[in-house]
C-alpha positions in Angstrom: -13.2 5.6 -19.2 -12.1 9.0 -18.1 -10.5 9.7 -21.3 -13.4 8.3 -23.3 -15.9 10.5 -21.6 -13.5 13.5 -21.5 -13.7 13.6 -17.7 -10.7 15.2 -16.0 -9.7 13.5 -12.7 -8.2 15.9 -10.1 -8.1 13.5 -7.2 -9.1 9.9 -6.4 -9.0 7.7 -3.4 -10.4 4.1 -3.2 -11.2 3.1 0.4 -12.1 -0.3 1.8 -15.8 0.2 1.2 -16.2 3.2 -1.1 -14.4 5.4 -3.6 -13.9 9.1 -3.8 -13.3 11.0 -7.0 -12.9 14.7 -7.7 -13.5 15.3 -11.3 -14.3 17.9 -13.9 -16.9 17.1 -16.6 -18.4 19.1 -19.4 -21.9 18.0 -18.5 -23.8 15.7 -16.0 -24.4 13.2 -18.7 -20.7 13.0 -19.4 -20.1 12.5 -15.7 -22.9 9.9 -15.4 -21.6 8.0 -18.5 -18.2 7.8 -17.0 -19.4 6.6 -13.6 -21.7 4.1 -15.3 -19.1 2.6 -17.5 -16.1 2.5 -15.1 -18.3 1.0 -12.3 -19.7 -1.6 -14.7 -16.3 -2.7 -15.7 -15.1 -2.7 -12.1 -18.0 -4.8 -11.0 -17.5 -7.2 -13.8 -13.9 -7.7 -12.7 -14.6 -7.6 -9.0 -17.6 -10.0 -8.8 -16.0 -13.2 -10.0 -12.9 -12.7 -7.7 -15.2 -12.2 -4.7 -17.6 -15.1 -5.7 -20.6 -12.9 -6.1 -23.1 -11.8 -8.7 -25.4 -8.7 -9.4 -25.0 -5.0 -8.7 -21.9 -4.2 -6.7 -22.7 -0.7 -5.4 -25.6 -0.2 -3.0 -26.9 3.0 -4.7 -26.2 5.4 -7.5 -23.2 7.7 -7.0 -23.5 11.0 -5.3 -22.2 14.1 -6.8 -21.9 17.7 -5.7 -20.7 20.5 -8.1 -18.1 23.0 -6.7 -18.3 26.6 -8.1 -15.5 28.3 -6.2 -11.8 27.7 -5.8 -12.2 27.6 -2.1 -14.8 24.7 -2.3 -12.6 22.8 -4.8 -9.6 23.1 -2.5 -11.7 21.9 0.5 -12.9 19.0 -1.6 -9.4 18.0 -2.8 -8.2 18.2 0.8 -11.1 16.1 2.0 -10.5 13.3 -0.6 -6.8 13.2 0.2 -7.3 13.0 3.9 -9.9 10.2 3.9 -7.4 7.6 4.9 -6.0 9.9 7.6 -9.5 10.4 9.0 -10.1 6.7 8.9 -6.8 5.9 10.7 -5.2 4.2 7.7 -2.2 6.6 7.6 -0.8 9.5 9.5 -0.4 11.6 6.3 -2.4 11.7 3.1 0.6 11.1 0.9 1.7 8.0 2.9 -1.4 6.1 1.8 -0.5 4.7 -1.6 -4.2 4.8 -2.8 -4.6 8.6 -2.6 -2.0 8.6 -5.4 -0.6 11.9 -4.1 2.9 10.6 -3.8 2.8 9.9 -7.6 2.7 13.6 -8.3 6.3 13.8 -7.1 7.7 10.4 -8.2 6.9 7.5 -10.4 8.1 5.0 -7.8 7.4 6.5 -4.3 6.9 3.2 -2.6 9.8 1.1 -4.1 13.3 1.4 -5.4 13.7 2.7 -8.9 13.0 0.0 -11.5 15.9 -0.6 -13.9 14.5 -3.0 -16.5 17.8 -4.3 -17.8 18.8 -5.3 -14.3 15.4 -6.8 -13.3 14.7 -10.5 -13.2 13.0 -12.1 -16.2 9.5 -12.4 -14.5 9.5 -8.7 -13.7 10.7 -7.8 -17.2 7.9 -9.8 -18.7 5.4 -8.4 -16.4 6.4 -4.8 -17.3 6.3 -5.7 -21.0 2.7 -7.1 -20.7 1.5 -4.0 -18.7 3.0 -1.7 -21.4 1.2 -3.7 -24.1 -2.1 -3.6 -22.3 -1.9 0.2 -21.8 -0.7 0.9 -25.3 -3.6 -1.0 -26.8 -6.2 0.8 -24.5 -7.0 -2.1 -22.3 -7.3 -2.4 -18.6 -5.6 -5.0 -16.5 -7.8 -7.8 -15.2 -7.6 -9.3 -11.7 -6.7 -12.7 -13.3 -3.9 -11.1 -15.2 -2.6 -9.2 -12.2 -2.6 -12.4 -10.1 -0.6 -14.2 -12.8 1.9 -11.4 -13.2 2.6 -10.9 -9.4 2.8 -14.6 -8.6 6.5 -15.2 -9.5 7.7 -12.0 -8.0 9.5 -11.2 -4.8 7.9 -8.8 -2.2 10.2 -6.0 -3.4 9.4 -6.8 -7.1 5.7 -6.6 -6.2 6.1 -3.1 -4.9 8.1 -2.1 -8.0 5.5 -3.5 -10.3 2.6 -1.8 -8.4 4.4 1.5 -8.7 5.0 0.9 -12.4 1.4 0.0 -13.1 0.0 3.1 -11.2 2.5 5.4 -12.9 1.6 3.9 -16.3 -2.1 4.0 -15.9 -2.4 7.1 -13.7 -5.1 9.4 -15.0 -4.9 12.1 -12.3 -4.2 15.6 -13.7 -1.9 16.8 -11.0 -1.2 20.1 -12.7 -4.9 20.9 -12.7 -5.2 20.0 -9.0 -2.1 21.9 -8.0 -3.3 25.1 -9.6 -5.6 25.4 -6.5 -2.5 25.4 -4.1 0.2 26.8 -6.4 2.6 24.0 -5.6 2.7 20.3 -4.5 4.4 21.4 -1.2 1.5 23.8 -0.5 -1.1 21.2 -1.2 0.5 18.8 1.2 0.8 21.5 3.8 -2.9 22.3 3.4 -3.7 18.7 3.9 -1.6 18.4 7.0 -3.2 21.5 8.4 -6.9 20.8 7.8 -9.1 17.8 7.0 -11.2 19.6 4.3 -14.9 19.0 4.1 -17.7 17.5 2.0 -21.1 18.7 3.3 -23.0 18.3 0.1 -22.9 14.5 -0.2 -24.3 12.5 2.7 -22.0 9.7 3.8 -22.6 6.9 6.2 -19.6 5.7 8.2 -19.2 2.5 10.1 -17.1 3.0 13.2 -14.2 5.5 13.5 -11.5 3.4 11.9 -11.0 1.4 8.7 -7.9 -0.2 10.2 -10.2 -3.0 11.3 -10.5 -4.2 7.8 -6.7 -4.7 7.7 -7.0 -6.5 11.0 -9.7 -8.8 9.8 -7.8 -9.7 6.6 -4.6 -10.4 8.6 -6.6 -12.5 11.1 -8.2 -14.5 8.4 -4.9 -15.2 6.7 -3.2 -16.2 9.9 -5.9 -18.4 11.4 -7.7 -19.8 8.3 -4.7 -19.8 5.9 -6.7 -19.6 2.6 -4.8 -19.6 -0.7 -6.4 -16.2 -1.5 -8.1 -13.8 0.9 -11.2 -13.8 -1.4 -11.7 -17.6 -1.0 -13.5 -17.0 2.2 -16.3 -15.3 0.2 -17.0 -18.6 -1.5 -17.9 -20.1 1.9 -21.5 -20.9 2.6 -23.4 -18.4 4.8 -23.3 -20.8 7.6 -19.5 -21.1 7.4 -19.1 -17.3 7.0 -21.1 -16.9 10.2 -18.5 -19.1 11.9 -15.8 -16.7 10.5 -17.9 -13.8 11.7 -17.8 -15.1 15.3 -14.1 -15.8 14.9 -13.5 -12.2 13.9 -15.6 -10.9 16.7 -13.4 -12.8 19.1 -10.0 -11.9 17.6 -10.5 -8.3 16.3 -11.9 -5.1 17.6 -14.1 -4.6 14.4 -17.7 -3.7 14.8 -20.3 -6.2 13.8 -21.4 -4.3 10.8 -17.8 -4.0 9.6 -17.4 -7.8 9.9 -20.7 -8.3 8.0 -19.5 -6.1 5.2 -16.1 -7.7 5.2 -17.7 -11.2 4.8 -20.5 -10.0 2.4 -23.1 -11.3 4.8 -26.8 -10.6 4.6 -28.1 -8.8 7.7 -30.7 -6.5 9.2 -30.1 -4.1 12.0 -30.6 -5.5 15.5 -32.1 -3.6 18.5 -28.7 -2.4 19.6 -26.5 -0.3 17.4 -23.7 -2.9 17.2 -26.0 -5.9 16.9 -26.8 -7.5 13.6 -29.2 -10.3 12.9 -28.6 -12.3 9.8 -31.3 -12.9 7.3 -30.4 -14.9 4.1 -33.3 -13.4 2.1 -32.1 -9.9 2.9 -29.4 -9.8 0.1 -25.7 -9.2 0.5 -24.0 -6.1 1.8 
């Protein structure tokens, strides 16, 4: 979609409950078209996996133009440091989904993939990914699930790196011109958090590690075949899981409600949530 709408991506970071993108567009309609089309496709892929229907995002995207090199630098640092601020990693480049490590390597989180030495399932997966990319098609969740199923843990990491490196749309050269080098960019991110004062964001709690904790707890105690299976539970059964997660994790009630896609309304206390089926899903 970025290529179709001629939008240049300088940085990107999907987080557990939102996505950050730093982009250049020729016009606001180009940017809006890109956001509309990519989010529509993403929702179309995401909803069946998560057993849900309807709009995925709560509100239209927020955007804020940057007119100076300093403001662009600050924004890029801010996007890269999101997982650091939310306690998901100690350094921006250590979090795979900032994609920063891919500016320096095409396999930063796994051993180099040598196709001729790889097992047959991995060879076939790589072949299919290449074919999808070369024909201008995205990878679907069903396709990814099938490709990863026969792989070992190490092969999964190799295939993940290969997919990201193949589909990577980030223009690192354009981003690095604001820092002069990759090393300077990382140094800047290690030295400051950056800022984004122009877009109002609402945070839940001080850490997103709780989403990882909840996922691990669900897999350990409930043992679903797929983590998304719990979202097919009835509201009543998900409320049981809600109480289970309250007992076994430090997550806030709102984080648990978001994790389980539960309808809610705010209670009289900040971390108290009353559930109301007619209120829609978070």
